[in-house]
ROKOL-659695 format. One record per atom (N, C-alpha, C, O): residue number from 0; residue in three letters; atom name; x, y, z. Coordinates in pm, whole numbers, plus 50000, padded with zeros to 5 digits. Example, Ala and Ser with C-alpha at 12.3 -4.5 7.8 and 13.67 -1.06 7.14 Angstrom:
+-----+------+------+-------+-------+-------+
! pos ! code ! site !    xx !    yy !    zz !
+-----+------+------+-------+-------+-------+
!   0 !  ALA !    N ! 51319 ! 49431 ! 50780 !
!   0 !  ALA !   CA ! 51230 ! 49550 ! 50780 !
!   0 !  ALA !    C ! 51320 ! 49670 ! 50780 !
!   0 !  ALA !    O ! 51424 ! 49668 ! 50846 !
!   1 !  SER !    N ! 51285 ! 49775 ! 50708 !
!   1 !  SER !   CA ! 51367 ! 49894 ! 50714 !
!   1 !  SER !    C ! 51290 ! 50003 ! 50787 !
!   1 !  SER !    O ! 51341 ! 50114 ! 50804 !
+-----+------+------+-------+-------+-------+
This chain:
+-----+------+------+-------+-------+-------+
! pos ! code ! site !    xx !    yy !    zz !
+-----+------+------+-------+-------+-------+
!   0 !  MET !    N ! 48862 ! 50815 ! 47782 !
!   0 !  MET !   CA ! 48919 ! 50828 ! 47916 !
!   0 !  MET !    C ! 48924 ! 50689 ! 47980 !
!   0 !  MET !    O ! 48825 ! 50616 ! 47981 !
!   1 !  THR !    N ! 49039 ! 50655 ! 48034 !
!   1 !  THR !   CA ! 49054 ! 50524 ! 48098 !
!   1 !  THR !    C ! 49019 ! 50535 ! 48246 !
!   1 !  THR !    O ! 49035 ! 50639 ! 48308 !
!   2 !  GLN !    N ! 48970 ! 50424 ! 48300 !
!   2 !  GLN !   CA ! 48937 ! 50419 ! 48442 !
!   2 !  GLN !    C ! 49065 ! 50427 ! 48525 !
!   2 !  GLN !    O ! 49163 ! 50359 ! 48496 !
!   3 !  GLU !    N ! 49062 ! 50510 ! 48627 !
!   3 !  GLU !   CA ! 49175 ! 50519 ! 48720 !
!   3 !  GLU !    C ! 49134 ! 50463 ! 48854 !
!   3 !  GLU !    O ! 49016 ! 50461 ! 48890 !
!   4 !  TYR !    N ! 49234 ! 50417 ! 48928 !
!   4 !  TYR !   CA ! 49213 ! 50356 ! 49059 !
!   4 !  TYR !    C ! 49310 ! 50415 ! 49159 !
!   4 !  TYR !    O ! 49418 ! 50463 ! 49124 !
!   5 !  LEU !    N ! 49270 ! 50411 ! 49283 !
!   5 !  LEU !   CA ! 49358 ! 50447 ! 49395 !
!   5 !  LEU !    C ! 49391 ! 50318 ! 49467 !
!   5 !  LEU !    O ! 49301 ! 50251 ! 49518 !
!   6 !  ILE !    N ! 49518 ! 50283 ! 49472 !
!   6 !  ILE !   CA ! 49560 ! 50165 ! 49546 !
!   6 !  ILE !    C ! 49623 ! 50211 ! 49675 !
!   6 !  ILE !    O ! 49704 ! 50304 ! 49678 !
!   7 !  THR !    N ! 49586 ! 50145 ! 49783 !
!   7 !  THR !   CA ! 49638 ! 50175 ! 49915 !
!   7 !  THR !    C ! 49710 ! 50050 ! 49967 !
!   7 !  THR !    O ! 49656 ! 49939 ! 49960 !
!   8 !  LEU !    N ! 49829 ! 50069 ! 50019 !
!   8 !  LEU !   CA ! 49908 ! 49961 ! 50078 !
!   8 !  LEU !    C ! 49936 ! 49995 ! 50224 !
!   8 !  LEU !    O ! 49982 ! 50106 ! 50253 !
!   9 !  ASN !    N ! 49910 ! 49903 ! 50314 !
!   9 !  ASN !   CA ! 49953 ! 49916 ! 50454 !
!   9 !  ASN !    C ! 50071 ! 49823 ! 50473 !
!   9 !  ASN !    O ! 50057 ! 49701 ! 50467 !
!  10 !  VAL !    N ! 50188 ! 49880 ! 50497 !
!  10 !  VAL !   CA ! 50315 ! 49809 ! 50491 !
!  10 !  VAL !    C ! 50379 ! 49805 ! 50630 !
!  10 !  VAL !    O ! 50381 ! 49906 ! 50700 !
!  11 !  PRO !    N ! 50433 ! 49688 ! 50671 !
!  11 !  PRO !   CA ! 50512 ! 49685 ! 50794 !
!  11 !  PRO !    C ! 50630 ! 49782 ! 50783 !
!  11 !  PRO !    O ! 50694 ! 49789 ! 50679 !
!  12 !  PRO !    N ! 50659 ! 49857 ! 50890 !
!  12 !  PRO !   CA ! 50767 ! 49957 ! 50884 !
!  12 !  PRO !    C ! 50901 ! 49901 ! 50834 !
!  12 !  PRO !    O ! 50976 ! 49973 ! 50768 !
!  13 !  ALA !    N ! 50931 ! 49778 ! 50865 !
!  13 !  ALA !   CA ! 51058 ! 49719 ! 50823 !
!  13 !  ALA !    C ! 51070 ! 49708 ! 50670 !
!  13 !  ALA !    O ! 51181 ! 49696 ! 50618 !
!  14 !  LEU !    N ! 50957 ! 49711 ! 50599 !
!  14 !  LEU !   CA ! 50957 ! 49698 ! 50454 !
!  14 !  LEU !    C ! 50945 ! 49832 ! 50381 !
!  14 !  LEU !    O ! 50941 ! 49835 ! 50258 !
!  15 !  GLU !    N ! 50938 ! 49941 ! 50456 !
!  15 !  GLU !   CA ! 50914 ! 50072 ! 50395 !
!  15 !  GLU !    C ! 51013 ! 50102 ! 50282 !
!  15 !  GLU !    O ! 50971 ! 50136 ! 50172 !
!  16 !  GLY !    N ! 51141 ! 50091 ! 50309 !
!  16 !  GLY !   CA ! 51243 ! 50123 ! 50209 !
!  16 !  GLY !    C ! 51233 ! 50036 ! 50086 !
!  16 !  GLY !    O ! 51248 ! 50085 ! 49974 !
!  17 !  MET !    N ! 51209 ! 49907 ! 50105 !
!  17 !  MET !   CA ! 51198 ! 49816 ! 49992 !
!  17 !  MET !    C ! 51076 ! 49850 ! 49906 !
!  17 !  MET !    O ! 51083 ! 49845 ! 49783 !
!  18 !  VAL !    N ! 50964 ! 49886 ! 49970 !
!  18 !  VAL !   CA ! 50844 ! 49922 ! 49894 !
!  18 !  VAL !    C ! 50867 ! 50052 ! 49818 !
!  18 !  VAL !    O ! 50829 ! 50063 ! 49702 !
!  19 !  VAL !    N ! 50928 ! 50151 ! 49882 !
!  19 !  VAL !   CA ! 50960 ! 50278 ! 49814 !
!  19 !  VAL !    C ! 51046 ! 50250 ! 49691 !
!  19 !  VAL !    O ! 51015 ! 50297 ! 49581 !
!  20 !  ASP !    N ! 51153 ! 50173 ! 49708 !
!  20 !  ASP !   CA ! 51241 ! 50142 ! 49596 !
!  20 !  ASP !    C ! 51164 ! 50072 ! 49484 !
!  20 !  ASP !    O ! 51183 ! 50104 ! 49367 !
!  21 !  ASN !    N ! 51077 ! 49978 ! 49520 !
!  21 !  ASN !   CA ! 51000 ! 49906 ! 49421 !
!  21 !  ASN !    C ! 50906 ! 49999 ! 49345 !
!  21 !  ASN !    O ! 50901 ! 49995 ! 49222 !
!  22 !  LEU !    N ! 50833 ! 50083 ! 49416 !
!  22 !  LEU !   CA ! 50738 ! 50173 ! 49351 !
!  22 !  LEU !    C ! 50808 ! 50276 ! 49262 !
!  22 !  LEU !    O ! 50755 ! 50313 ! 49158 !
!  23 !  LEU !    N ! 50925 ! 50320 ! 49304 !
!  23 !  LEU !   CA ! 50999 ! 50419 ! 49224 !
!  23 !  LEU !    C ! 51051 ! 50363 ! 49092 !
!  23 !  LEU !    O ! 51082 ! 50439 ! 49001 !
!  24 !  THR !    N ! 51061 ! 50231 ! 49080 !
!  24 !  THR !   CA ! 51112 ! 50170 ! 48956 !
!  24 !  THR !    C ! 51002 ! 50151 ! 48851 !
!  24 !  THR !    O ! 51033 ! 50115 ! 48738 !
!  25 !  LEU !    N ! 50877 ! 50175 ! 48887 !
!  25 !  LEU !   CA ! 50767 ! 50150 ! 48794 !
!  25 !  LEU !    C ! 50762 ! 50259 ! 48688 !
!  25 !  LEU !    O ! 50762 ! 50378 ! 48720 !
!  26 !  GLU !    N ! 50758 ! 50219 ! 48562 !
!  26 !  GLU !   CA ! 50758 ! 50314 ! 48451 !
!  26 !  GLU !    C ! 50629 ! 50395 ! 48446 !
!  26 !  GLU !    O ! 50631 ! 50510 ! 48403 !
!  27 !  PHE !    N ! 50518 ! 50337 ! 48490 !
!  27 !  PHE !   CA ! 50389 ! 50404 ! 48481 !
!  27 !  PHE !    C ! 50357 ! 50486 ! 48605 !
!  27 !  PHE !    O ! 50253 ! 50551 ! 48610 !
!  28 !  GLU !    N ! 50442 ! 50483 ! 48703 !
!  28 !  GLU !   CA ! 50416 ! 50548 ! 48832 !
!  28 !  GLU !    C ! 50414 ! 50700 ! 48814 !
!  28 !  GLU !    O ! 50501 ! 50758 ! 48749 !
!  29 !  ARG !    N ! 50313 ! 50763 ! 48872 !
!  29 !  ARG !   CA ! 50298 ! 50909 ! 48863 !
!  29 !  ARG !    C ! 50318 ! 50972 ! 49000 !
!  29 !  ARG !    O ! 50261 ! 51078 ! 49029 !
!  30 !  GLY !    N ! 50395 ! 50912 ! 49080 !
!  30 !  GLY !   CA ! 50416 ! 50961 ! 49215 !
!  30 !  GLY !    C ! 50323 ! 50890 ! 49312 !
!  30 !  GLY !    O ! 50221 ! 50833 ! 49272 !
!  31 !  PHE !    N ! 50358 ! 50893 ! 49437 !
!  31 !  PHE !   CA ! 50277 ! 50829 ! 49540 !
!  31 !  PHE !    C ! 50301 ! 50900 ! 49671 !
!  31 !  PHE !    O ! 50397 ! 50976 ! 49687 !
!  32 !  SER !    N ! 50212 ! 50874 ! 49766 !
!  32 !  SER !   CA ! 50224 ! 50932 ! 49900 !
!  32 !  SER !    C ! 50254 ! 50820 ! 49998 !
!  32 !  SER !    O ! 50209 ! 50706 ! 49980 !
!  33 !  GLY !    N ! 50329 ! 50852 ! 50101 !
!  33 !  GLY !   CA ! 50355 ! 50758 ! 50209 !
!  33 !  GLY !    C ! 50347 ! 50830 ! 50342 !
!  33 !  GLY !    O ! 50400 ! 50941 ! 50357 !
!  34 !  PHE !    N ! 50282 ! 50768 ! 50439 !
!  34 !  PHE !   CA ! 50269 ! 50831 ! 50570 !
!  34 !  PHE !    C ! 50243 ! 50724 ! 50676 !
!  34 !  PHE !    O ! 50189 ! 50618 ! 50645 !
!  35 !  PRO !    N ! 50284 ! 50752 ! 50801 !
!  35 !  PRO !   CA ! 50264 ! 50655 ! 50910 !
!  35 !  PRO !    C ! 50117 ! 50649 ! 50953 !
!  35 !  PRO !    O ! 50048 ! 50750 ! 50960 !
!  36 !  VAL !    N ! 50072 ! 50528 ! 50981 !
!  36 !  VAL !   CA ! 49936 ! 50506 ! 51031 !
!  36 !  VAL !    C ! 49940 ! 50397 ! 51138 !
!  36 !  VAL !    O ! 50042 ! 50329 ! 51154 !
!  37 !  TYR !    N ! 49831 ! 50380 ! 51209 !
!  37 !  TYR !   CA ! 49813 ! 50267 ! 51300 !
!  37 !  TYR !    C ! 49703 ! 50179 ! 51245 !
!  37 !  TYR !    O ! 49595 ! 50228 ! 51211 !
!  38 !  ALA !    N ! 49730 ! 50051 ! 51236 !
!  38 !  ALA !   CA ! 49628 ! 49954 ! 51193 !
!  38 !  ALA !    C ! 49564 ! 49896 ! 51319 !
!  38 !  ALA !    O ! 49632 ! 49864 ! 51416 !
!  39 !  HIS !    N ! 49433 ! 49884 ! 51314 !
!  39 !  HIS !   CA ! 49356 ! 49827 ! 51426 !
!  39 !  HIS !    C ! 49277 ! 49709 ! 51373 !
!  39 !  HIS !    O ! 49201 ! 49723 ! 51277 !
!  40 !  HIS !    N ! 49293 ! 49593 ! 51435 !
!  40 !  HIS !   CA ! 49212 ! 49478 ! 51397 !
!  40 !  HIS !    C ! 49213 ! 49379 ! 51512 !
!  40 !  HIS !    O ! 49286 ! 49394 ! 51610 !
!  41 !  HIS !    N ! 49132 ! 49278 ! 51499 !
!  41 !  HIS !   CA ! 49114 ! 49182 ! 51607 !
!  41 !  HIS !    C ! 49212 ! 49065 ! 51603 !
!  41 !  HIS !    O ! 49217 ! 48986 ! 51697 !
!  42 !  GLN !    N ! 49289 ! 49055 ! 51499 !
!  42 !  GLN !   CA ! 49386 ! 48947 ! 51490 !
!  42 !  GLN !    C ! 49513 ! 48985 ! 51566 !
!  42 !  GLN !    O ! 49572 ! 49090 ! 51540 !
!  43 !  ASN !    N ! 49554 ! 48902 ! 51658 !
!  43 !  ASN !   CA ! 49675 ! 48930 ! 51736 !
!  43 !  ASN !    C ! 49799 ! 48863 ! 51679 !
!  43 !  ASN !    O ! 49908 ! 48875 ! 51736 !
!  44 !  GLN !    N ! 49784 ! 48795 ! 51569 !
!  44 !  GLN !   CA ! 49896 ! 48723 ! 51508 !
!  44 !  GLN !    C ! 50004 ! 48822 ! 51464 !
!  44 !  GLN !    O ! 49976 ! 48916 ! 51390 !
!  45 !  GLY !    N ! 50126 ! 48801 ! 51511 !
!  45 !  GLY !   CA ! 50238 ! 48885 ! 51473 !
!  45 !  GLY !    C ! 50249 ! 49015 ! 51549 !
!  45 !  GLY !    O ! 50339 ! 49095 ! 51521 !
!  46 !  LEU !    N ! 50160 ! 49039 ! 51646 !
!  46 !  LEU !   CA ! 50167 ! 49163 ! 51723 !
!  46 !  LEU !    C ! 50261 ! 49146 ! 51842 !
!  46 !  LEU !    O ! 50265 ! 49041 ! 51905 !
!  47 !  SER !    N ! 50337 ! 49252 ! 51872 !
!  47 !  SER !   CA ! 50418 ! 49251 ! 51993 !
!  47 !  SER !    C ! 50326 ! 49263 ! 52114 !
!  47 !  SER !    O ! 50207 ! 49291 ! 52098 !
!  48 !  ILE !    N ! 50380 ! 49243 ! 52233 !
!  48 !  ILE !   CA ! 50300 ! 49257 ! 52355 !
!  48 !  ILE !    C ! 50245 ! 49400 ! 52365 !
!  48 !  ILE !    O ! 50128 ! 49419 ! 52396 !
!  49 !  ALA !    N ! 50329 ! 49499 ! 52339 !
!  49 !  ALA !   CA ! 50285 ! 49639 ! 52345 !
!  49 !  ALA !    C ! 50171 ! 49665 ! 52246 !
!  49 !  ALA !    O ! 50075 ! 49734 ! 52278 !
!  50 !  GLU !    N ! 50183 ! 49609 ! 52125 !
!  50 !  GLU !   CA ! 50079 ! 49628 ! 52025 !
!  50 !  GLU !    C ! 49949 ! 49558 ! 52067 !
!  50 !  GLU !    O ! 49840 ! 49609 ! 52041 !
!  51 !  GLN !    N ! 49962 ! 49443 ! 52131 !
!  51 !  GLN !   CA ! 49843 ! 49373 ! 52181 !
!  51 !  GLN !    C ! 49773 ! 49456 ! 52289 !
!  51 !  GLN !    O ! 49650 ! 49463 ! 52294 !
!  52 !  VAL !    N ! 49852 ! 49518 ! 52377 !
!  52 !  VAL !   CA ! 49796 ! 49597 ! 52485 !
!  52 !  VAL !    C ! 49727 ! 49722 ! 52431 !
!  52 !  VAL !    O ! 49616 ! 49756 ! 52474 !
!  53 !  THR !    N ! 49791 ! 49791 ! 52337 !
!  53 !  THR !   CA ! 49734 ! 49916 ! 52284 !
!  53 !  THR !    C ! 49629 ! 49892 ! 52176 !
!  53 !  THR !    O ! 49549 ! 49981 ! 52146 !
!  54 !  GLY !    N ! 49627 ! 49772 ! 52118 !
!  54 !  GLY !   CA ! 49529 ! 49740 ! 52015 !
!  54 !  GLY !    C ! 49557 ! 49806 ! 51881 !
!  54 !  GLY !    O ! 49467 ! 49825 ! 51800 !
!  55 !  ARG !    N ! 49683 ! 49842 ! 51859 !
!  55 !  ARG !   CA ! 49719 ! 49904 ! 51732 !
!  55 !  ARG !    C ! 49858 ! 49861 ! 51690 !
!  55 !  ARG !    O ! 49943 ! 49826 ! 51772 !
!  56 !  GLN !    N ! 49879 ! 49864 ! 51560 !
!  56 !  GLN !   CA ! 50007 ! 49823 ! 51504 !
!  56 !  GLN !    C ! 50055 ! 49930 ! 51406 !
!  56 !  GLN !    O ! 49979 ! 49975 ! 51320 !
!  57 !  LYS !    N ! 50180 ! 49969 ! 51419 !
!  57 !  LYS !   CA ! 50237 ! 50070 ! 51330 !
!  57 !  LYS !    C ! 50247 ! 50014 ! 51189 !
!  57 !  LYS !    O ! 50286 ! 49899 ! 51169 !
!  58 !  ARG !    N ! 50211 ! 50097 ! 51093 !
!  58 !  ARG !   CA ! 50222 ! 50064 ! 50952 !
!  58 !  ARG !    C ! 50260 ! 50191 ! 50876 !
!  58 !  ARG !    O ! 50244 ! 50302 ! 50927 !
!  59 !  ILE !    N ! 50310 ! 50173 ! 50755 !
!  59 !  ILE !   CA ! 50334 ! 50284 ! 50664 !
!  59 !  ILE !    C ! 50232 ! 50266 ! 50551 !
!  59 !  ILE !    O ! 50225 ! 50160 ! 50489 !
!  60 !  ARG !    N ! 50154 ! 50370 ! 50525 !
!  60 !  ARG !   CA ! 50052 ! 50363 ! 50420 !
!  60 !  ARG !    C ! 50104 ! 50433 ! 50297 !
!  60 !  ARG !    O ! 50149 ! 50548 ! 50302 !
!  61 !  PHE !    N ! 50096 ! 50363 ! 50185 !
!  61 !  PHE !   CA ! 50129 ! 50419 ! 50054 !
!  61 !  PHE !    C ! 50001 ! 50426 ! 49973 !
!  61 !  PHE !    O ! 49919 ! 50334 ! 49977 !
!  62 !  GLN !    N ! 49984 ! 50536 ! 49899 !
!  62 !  GLN !   CA ! 49870 ! 50550 ! 49809 !
!  62 !  GLN !    C ! 49920 ! 50605 ! 49676 !
!  62 !  GLN !    O ! 50005 ! 50694 ! 49671 !
!  63 !  MET !    N ! 49864 ! 50549 ! 49569 !
!  63 !  MET !   CA ! 49899 ! 50599 ! 49436 !
!  63 !  MET !    C ! 49784 ! 50577 ! 49339 !
!  63 !  MET !    O ! 49706 ! 50483 ! 49353 !
!  64 !  TYR !    N ! 49776 ! 50667 ! 49240 !
!  64 !  TYR !   CA ! 49680 ! 50654 ! 49131 !
!  64 !  TYR !    C ! 49741 ! 50568 ! 49022 !
!  64 !  TYR !    O ! 49860 ! 50578 ! 48992 !
!  65 !  VAL !    N ! 49659 ! 50484 ! 48962 !
!  65 !  VAL !   CA ! 49706 ! 50399 ! 48852 !
!  65 !  VAL !    C ! 49587 ! 50369 ! 48762 !
!  65 !  VAL !    O ! 49474 ! 50357 ! 48810 !
!  66 !  ASP !    N ! 49613 ! 50357 ! 48632 !
!  66 !  ASP !   CA ! 49503 ! 50322 ! 48541 !
!  66 !  ASP !    C ! 49481 ! 50171 ! 48542 !
!  66 !  ASP !    O ! 49562 ! 50096 ! 48596 !
!  67 !  GLY !    N ! 49372 ! 50127 ! 48483 !
!  67 !  GLY !   CA ! 49333 ! 49987 ! 48489 !
!  67 !  GLY !    C ! 49438 ! 49892 ! 48433 !
!  67 !  GLY !    O ! 49463 ! 49786 ! 48491 !
!  68 !  GLU !    N ! 49498 ! 49927 ! 48320 !
!  68 !  GLU !   CA ! 49599 ! 49840 ! 48259 !
!  68 !  GLU !    C ! 49720 ! 49824 ! 48352 !
!  68 !  GLU !    O ! 49770 ! 49714 ! 48370 !
!  69 !  ASN !    N ! 49765 ! 49933 ! 48408 !
!  69 !  ASN !   CA ! 49883 ! 49929 ! 48493 !
!  69 !  ASN !    C ! 49852 ! 49876 ! 48633 !
!  69 !  ASN !    O ! 49943 ! 49832 ! 48703 !
!  70 !  LEU !    N ! 49727 ! 49880 ! 48676 !
!  70 !  LEU !   CA ! 49689 ! 49823 ! 48804 !
!  70 !  LEU !    C ! 49721 ! 49674 ! 48806 !
!  70 !  LEU !    O ! 49777 ! 49624 ! 48903 !
!  71 !  ALA !    N ! 49685 ! 49604 ! 48699 !
!  71 !  ALA !   CA ! 49713 ! 49460 ! 48692 !
!  71 !  ALA !    C ! 49863 ! 49434 ! 48700 !
!  71 !  ALA !    O ! 49907 ! 49342 ! 48769 !
!  72 !  LYS !    N ! 49943 ! 49514 ! 48629 !
!  72 !  LYS !   CA ! 50089 ! 49499 ! 48632 !
!  72 !  LYS !    C ! 50144 ! 49526 ! 48772 !
!  72 !  LYS !    O ! 50232 ! 49454 ! 48820 !
!  73 !  LEU !    N ! 50091 ! 49629 ! 48836 !
!  73 !  LEU !   CA ! 50135 ! 49663 ! 48971 !
!  73 !  LEU !    C ! 50107 ! 49550 ! 49069 !
!  73 !  LEU !    O ! 50193 ! 49513 ! 49149 !
!  74 !  LEU !    N ! 49987 ! 49494 ! 49062 !
!  74 !  LEU !   CA ! 49952 ! 49385 ! 49154 !
!  74 !  LEU !    C ! 50037 ! 49261 ! 49130 !
!  74 !  LEU !    O ! 50076 ! 49194 ! 49226 !
!  75 !  VAL !    N ! 50066 ! 49229 ! 49005 !
!  75 !  VAL !   CA ! 50156 ! 49116 ! 48976 !
!  75 !  VAL !    C ! 50293 ! 49142 ! 49036 !
!  75 !  VAL !    O ! 50351 ! 49055 ! 49100 !
!  76 !  ASN !    N ! 50344 ! 49264 ! 49016 !
!  76 !  ASN !   CA ! 50475 ! 49301 ! 49069 !
!  76 !  ASN !    C ! 50479 ! 49289 ! 49221 !
!  76 !  ASN !    O ! 50572 ! 49231 ! 49276 !
!  77 !  LEU !    N ! 50377 ! 49342 ! 49288 !
!  77 !  LEU !   CA ! 50375 ! 49338 ! 49434 !
!  77 !  LEU !    C ! 50365 ! 49196 ! 49485 !
!  77 !  LEU !    O ! 50429 ! 49160 ! 49584 !
!  78 !  ARG !    N ! 50283 ! 49113 ! 49419 !
!  78 !  ARG !   CA ! 50271 ! 48972 ! 49462 !
!  78 !  ARG !    C ! 50403 ! 48897 ! 49445 !
!  78 !  ARG !    O ! 50438 ! 48814 ! 49529 !
!  79 !  GLU !    N ! 50475 ! 48926 ! 49337 !
!  79 !  GLU !   CA ! 50606 ! 48861 ! 49315 !
!  79 !  GLU !    C ! 50709 ! 48905 ! 49416 !
!  79 !  GLU !    O ! 50784 ! 48823 ! 49469 !
!  80 !  GLU !    N ! 50714 ! 49034 ! 49444 !
!  80 !  GLU !   CA ! 50818 ! 49090 ! 49530 !
!  80 !  GLU !    C ! 50788 ! 49076 ! 49680 !
!  80 !  GLU !    O ! 50881 ! 49069 ! 49760 !
!  81 !  PHE !    N ! 50661 ! 49072 ! 49718 !
!  81 !  PHE !   CA ! 50627 ! 49082 ! 49860 !
!  81 !  PHE !    C ! 50529 ! 48974 ! 49909 !
!  81 !  PHE !    O ! 50454 ! 48998 ! 50003 !
!  82 !  SER !    N ! 50531 ! 48857 ! 49845 !
!  82 !  SER !   CA ! 50438 ! 48752 ! 49890 !
!  82 !  SER !    C ! 50470 ! 48714 ! 50035 !
!  82 !  SER !    O ! 50587 ! 48708 ! 50074 !
!  83 !  ASP !    N ! 50366 ! 48689 ! 50113 !
!  83 !  ASP !   CA ! 50377 ! 48651 ! 50255 !
!  83 !  ASP !    C ! 50447 ! 48756 ! 50341 !
!  83 !  ASP !    O ! 50507 ! 48722 ! 50442 !
!  84 !  SER !    N ! 50440 ! 48884 ! 50302 !
!  84 !  SER !   CA ! 50507 ! 48990 ! 50376 !
!  84 !  SER !    C ! 50414 ! 49058 ! 50476 !
!  84 !  SER !    O ! 50460 ! 49136 ! 50559 !
!  85 !  GLY !    N ! 50285 ! 49030 ! 50468 !
!  85 !  GLY !   CA ! 50189 ! 49095 ! 50558 !
!  85 !  GLY !    C ! 50140 ! 49229 ! 50509 !
!  85 !  GLY !    O ! 50073 ! 49300 ! 50583 !
!  86 !  ILE !    N ! 50172 ! 49265 ! 50384 !
!  86 !  ILE !   CA ! 50123 ! 49391 ! 50329 !
!  86 !  ILE !    C ! 49974 ! 49375 ! 50296 !
!  86 !  ILE !    O ! 49934 ! 49284 ! 50224 !
!  87 !  GLN !    N ! 49895 ! 49464 ! 50352 !
!  87 !  GLN !   CA ! 49752 ! 49466 ! 50322 !
!  87 !  GLN !    C ! 49729 ! 49572 ! 50214 !
!  87 !  GLN !    O ! 49791 ! 49678 ! 50216 !
!  88 !  TYR !    N ! 49639 ! 49542 ! 50120 !
!  88 !  TYR !   CA ! 49611 ! 49641 ! 50016 !
!  88 !  TYR !    C ! 49463 ! 49642 ! 49982 !
!  88 !  TYR !    O ! 49390 ! 49546 ! 50007 !
!  89 !  TRP !    N ! 49419 ! 49753 ! 49923 !
!  89 !  TRP !   CA ! 49285 ! 49761 ! 49866 !
!  89 !  TRP !    C ! 49288 ! 49859 ! 49752 !
!  89 !  TRP !    O ! 49374 ! 49948 ! 49745 !
!  90 !  VAL !    N ! 49192 ! 49843 ! 49661 !
!  90 !  VAL !   CA ! 49183 ! 49922 ! 49539 !
!  90 !  VAL !    C ! 49044 ! 49983 ! 49531 !
!  90 !  VAL !    O ! 48944 ! 49915 ! 49553 !
!  91 !  MET !    N ! 49039 ! 50112 ! 49499 !
!  91 !  MET !   CA ! 48911 ! 50181 ! 49484 !
!  91 !  MET !    C ! 48911 ! 50259 ! 49353 !
!  91 !  MET !    O ! 49012 ! 50317 ! 49314 !
!  92 !  PRO !    N ! 48796 ! 50261 ! 49284 !
!  92 !  PRO !   CA ! 48788 ! 50342 ! 49163 !
!  92 !  PRO !    C ! 48793 ! 50491 ! 49199 !
!  92 !  PRO !    O ! 48740 ! 50533 ! 49301 !
!  93 !  VAL !    N ! 48856 ! 50568 ! 49113 !
!  93 !  VAL !   CA ! 48862 ! 50713 ! 49132 !
!  93 !  VAL !    C ! 48756 ! 50775 ! 49041 !
!  93 !  VAL !    O ! 48758 ! 50756 ! 48919 !
!  94 !  LEU !    N ! 48666 ! 50849 ! 49100 !
!  94 !  LEU !   CA ! 48559 ! 50914 ! 49024 !
!  94 !  LEU !    C ! 48607 ! 51042 ! 48958 !
!  94 !  LEU !    O ! 48563 ! 51077 ! 48848 !
!  95 !  GLU !    N ! 48696 ! 51112 ! 49027 !
!  95 !  GLU !   CA ! 48747 ! 51238 ! 48973 !
!  95 !  GLU !    C ! 48875 ! 51272 ! 49047 !
!  95 !  GLU !    O ! 48891 ! 51240 ! 49164 !
!  96 !  ASN !    N ! 48968 ! 51337 ! 48977 !
!  96 !  ASN !   CA ! 49086 ! 51392 ! 49041 !
!  96 !  ASN !    C ! 49137 ! 51508 ! 48958 !
!  96 !  ASN !    O ! 49098 ! 51524 ! 48842 !
!  97 !  GLY !    N ! 49222 ! 51586 ! 49015 !
!  97 !  GLY !   CA ! 49277 ! 51701 ! 48945 !
!  97 !  GLY !    C ! 49363 ! 51783 ! 49037 !
!  97 !  GLY !    O ! 49391 ! 51743 ! 49150 !
!  98 !  VAL !    N ! 49404 ! 51896 ! 48989 !
!  98 !  VAL !   CA ! 49485 ! 51990 ! 49067 !
!  98 !  VAL !    C ! 49411 ! 52122 ! 49070 !
!  98 !  VAL !    O ! 49368 ! 52171 ! 48966 !
!  99 !  LEU !    N ! 49397 ! 52180 ! 49188 !
!  99 !  LEU !   CA ! 49329 ! 52309 ! 49202 !
!  99 !  LEU !    C ! 49429 ! 52418 ! 49230 !
!  99 !  LEU !    O ! 49392 ! 52534 ! 49245 !
+-----+------+------+-------+-------+-------+
């Protein structure tokens, strides 16, 4: 059994379509979820006045399962396609998953 990971991307709304298109082209992709979220942090860089006042910034969160071999490929792909785009990501090991 290979190790699986959950990768989460917080994407600026303007890049949503481009990220969807990119993820859909991946041969190893087993589907992913996307949903709107608000990011909260202390850095005001790039925030509009309204976002500074409310203390939150709109983002689209994508999550997908990927195995260890394909995780490296995915990260290379994302770095090539979206460098300096402001996309925040993190990776967590998946202990168990399935369908009930």
